[in-house]
N, C-alpha and C positions, 0 to 999 in steps of 0.2 A: 404422360404428356403425349399429345398427338404428334405424329411425325411432321416436323416442320417443312419437309420437302413437299408436302401435300396440303397442309393446313396452316393458317395464320391465326393465332389467338389474339383477340382483342383484350382490353383490360389494361392493368388490373382493376378490379372492382372491390369496393368495400362490402362487408357482409350486409350492411344496411341497404346498399344499392341493390344487391342481389335479392334481398328480402322483398323490396318493392317490385322487382321484376317478376319474382315467383309468386307474389301474393302470400308470403309466408310470415310466420311469427319468429322474431329473433330471440335467441337465448345465447347470450354472450356479448362480446365486444363488437358493437356495430361498426366501429372504425377499422376493424381488422382488414388488411388488404389480402386479397386472394387473386392468384395469377392464372389458375387453370382449373379444369375439371379432371378428375382421375378416379380409377377404381379404388375401392376401400383398401385393398391389399398393397397397392403401390403408391397411394397418395401420401404426400408429405405436408409439412406445415403451411406451405403456400397454396395448397390445393383444396378444392371443395369436392366432396364425393356425395353419394346418396345411398339410401337403404330403403327398399320397398318390399323386400322378401324376408320373412322371419328366419329363413334358413341361414342367413348371413349375419345374424346378430352377433355371433362370436367374433367374426371378422370386423364388425363395426366396433366392438369393445376394444379390440386390439389395434385399431387403425391409428396411423399417425397423421391423418388428415387434419388440416387446420379447421375445417368446418364440414358439416354433413347435413344433407337434406333428409329428413325423417318424418315418419308419421307420429302422432301423439303417443302411441302405445309403447314406443321403444326408447323414449328419451332417457329413461333411468339407466339404460345400459351404456350411455355415452361415456367415453374416457374423460378423465379430468382435463380441463383446459380446451376441449373441443367446442367450437361455436356450433350452434344448431340453427337451422331453418326448419321450423315445424309446419308441416302442411298436411291437410287431409288427404290429398292426392300427391304423394311424394314423387311419384314417377313423372307426373305432368310438371310439377315444380322443377324437377331436374331438367326436363326437356327445355323449359323456358330459360333456365340458367345456362345450359349448354349452348343454346342458340345465341345468347348474349355474348358468350366467349367466342363462338364460331359462327358469326352471321354469314349468310350466303353473300358471296362477293357480288357487287353491282356489275352489270354488264358494261363493257367499254364500247360506247356508241361507235358505229361506223361499219362499213362493209369491207371485209378483207379482200386483198388481191386473190383472184381465183374463184371468188363467189360469182354467181350469175343471178342478177336481180332484173326481172323484166322492167322495161321503162314504164309500163302501165301499173306496176305494183306500187303500193303505198306503204312506206316504212315509217313508223313513229319515231319521235325524238328519243335518243338515248338507246336505241336498239342496236344490238351487235349481231352481225351476220358473218359467220366464220367461213374460212376457205373451203371451197368445194360445195357450199350450199347452193341450192337452186330455189328461187322464188318466182313462181309462175305469173302469167298474165292476170292482171286484175286482182291479185292477192292483196290482202290488207293485214298488216301486222302492227299491233299497238305500240305504245311507248314502253321503253325500258325492258324489252324482251331480249332473250338470247337465243339465236338460232345456231345450232351446233354444226360442226364440220360434216359436209356431205349429206346434210338433211335436205329433204325435198318438200317444199311447200307448194302444193299444186295450184293450178289456175283457179282463181275465184275464192280460194280459202280465206276465211276471216279468223284472225287470232287477236284476242283482247290484250290488255295491258299486263305487264309484269309476268310474262310467261317464259318458261325455260324449256326449250325444245332441244333434246339431246342429239348427239351425233347419230347419223344414219337413220334418223326417223323419217318416215314418209307419211305425209298428211294430204289427203285428197278429199274432195266433196264434203268438207267439214266446216262447221261454225263452232269456234272455241271461245269460251269466256276468258275472264281475267284470272291471274294468279294460278295458272295451270302449269304443271310440270309433267313433261313426257320424257321418259328415260330412253337411253340409247336403243335403237333398233326397233322401236315400236312401229307398227303399221296401222294407220287409221284411215278408214274410208275405202278400203279395197272392196271388190265385188263380194256381195253375199253369196252363199252357197245355194243358188236357186236354179233348179232344172226341172223341166217337164220330161218325164221318162215314159217311153213305150217300147214296143218290141223292135223299133227301128233304132233305138239309142236314146241319148240324153240331149235335150235341146235347152241351151242356156237361156234363162229369162233375164232380160235387161234389169239391172238394179238401178232404180231411178230416184232413190231417196238420198239422204245425207246422214252424217254423224253430227249430232248436236251435243256439245259438251259444256256443262255449266261451269260456274266459278269454283276455284279452290280444289280442283280435281288433280289427283296424281295417278299417272299411268306408268306401270313398270316396264322394265326392259323387255323387248321382244314380245310384248303383248300385241294382240291383233283385235281390232274392233271393226267389223264389217259395216259398210253403209247399208241403209235400208233399201228394201226392194221397191218401195213406193212411199210407205210411211218412213219416218226417220228412225234411226237408232239413236237413243237418247241416254246420256250419262248425266245424272243429276248432280247438283251442287255438292261439293265436299266429299265425293266418293274417293276411295282409296283402292286402287287396283294394283295388285302385285305383278311380278314378272311372269311371263309365259302364260297369260290368261287368254282364252279365246271367247269373244263375245260375238254372237251371230247377228244376222240382219234383223232389224225391227225390234231388237231387245230394248227394253226401257228399264233403267235403273233409277230408283227414287233417290232422295237425298241421303248422303252420309253412309252409303253402303260400303262394306269392306269385303273385297274379293281376293282370296289368297291364291298363291301360285298354282298353276296348272288346272285351274277350274275351267270348265267348258259350259257355256250357256247357249243352248240352241235357240234358233230363230223364233221371234215373236213371243218370247217369254217376258213377262213384266214383273219386276221386283218393286216392292214398296219401299218406304223409307227405312234406313238403318238396318238393312238385312246384312247378316254376316255369313259368309260361305267359306268353310275350311278347305284346305288344299286338296286338289285332285277330285273334288266333287264334280258331278256331272248333272246338268239339268236338261230334261227333255224340252221340246219346243211347245209353244202355245200354252204355257202354264201361267198362273197368277200366284205370286208369292207375296203374302201379306207383310205389313209393317212389322219390323222387329223380329222376323224369323231368324233362327240360327240353324245352320246346316253343317253337320260334322264333316270332317275330312273323309274323302273317298266315298261319300254318300252318293247314291244314285236316285235322283228325284224324278219320279215319273208322273206325279200328280200334283195339283195345286195345293198350296198350304195356307192355312188360316193364320192371321196375325198372331205374333208372339209364340208360334210353335217352335219346338226344338226337335230336330230329327237327326238320326244317324243311320248308318247301314245302307246296304244295297240289296233289294229295294229299300229306300228310306222309310223309316217308321218312327213314331214317337220314341224318344230315348228311353223312357221307362219300360216300354214294351220290348225294345231291343234288348235291354239288360235282363228282363225276365226270361226272354227266349234263350239268351246266352246261359243263364243259370240253369234253365231246364235241360239244355243240351249237356251241360257239365254233369248234372245229376244222372242223365241217361247213360252217359259215357262211364261214369263211376259204377253204375249198376251193372252194366255189361261186363266190366272188368271183374266184378265180384262173382258173377255167374259163369264167367269163362266163355261167354259167347263171343 
């Protein structure tokens, strides 16, 4: 059970209702009432759990859960009396069920004492502005948004409907779509890293673009997204960006990209749709990364990549080539040990 100091469970739900929510097939009593989600090991008769990893089949067979969300291949391992929701993608089905039990709380409309909202700003119906938040001149915030404590929404910034802007977030020079979540401490729209250098020093180049963020985007805590230098920095619909990511000026992300923690993307690099980048990978500037590319953790990408490529290593290379090289190095090392060199 989730700690009730922090979370409020909805429900109870019947197994049948949860099947409808998850798009799953019922096996068992559809009228059975379930009151919470829980891990296989700790779940009780009033809980629903899930299994999506075959390593936990033994825990599944021994579980006391009243019901479980599973894939078709493991249903025979269910203990007697356990209700099942059978789904091709059990993990997604669990996500839908868990969201039903623990929906995001609706914002409480209104502006808290201690917030500063410019008289020229426009705030949509049902939007909550927390204490210490600042909303600048001419800013526009849509309906049913939540602006967290000490967040700063800069002059002229536009934010769509149903957005959640966390505490201490700063947003400047940005146009943001609807259903966007920005977690605490993220900085959006600061100056890009643009300088003209010569033997007299470094001359800052004015950054005159914006950050344009599509619908359904999530931006993790303490992530930074620089505004464009003239062209815009663009984050496409449905992108998921983890904590502590750095996105440089003029970068363009296509739809549905997944960027994991501590990735750095240098300026003017373009990603296609549904690119996945593992943690701590670094991308040089002015590259083109095709649709569906997968980049492994800590990879160093210095060249453009064709669509559907999978690369690892630093410098990044096709993963099969990388593992061939690793195998060759292992053989060389073994040979040196045998000869005593």
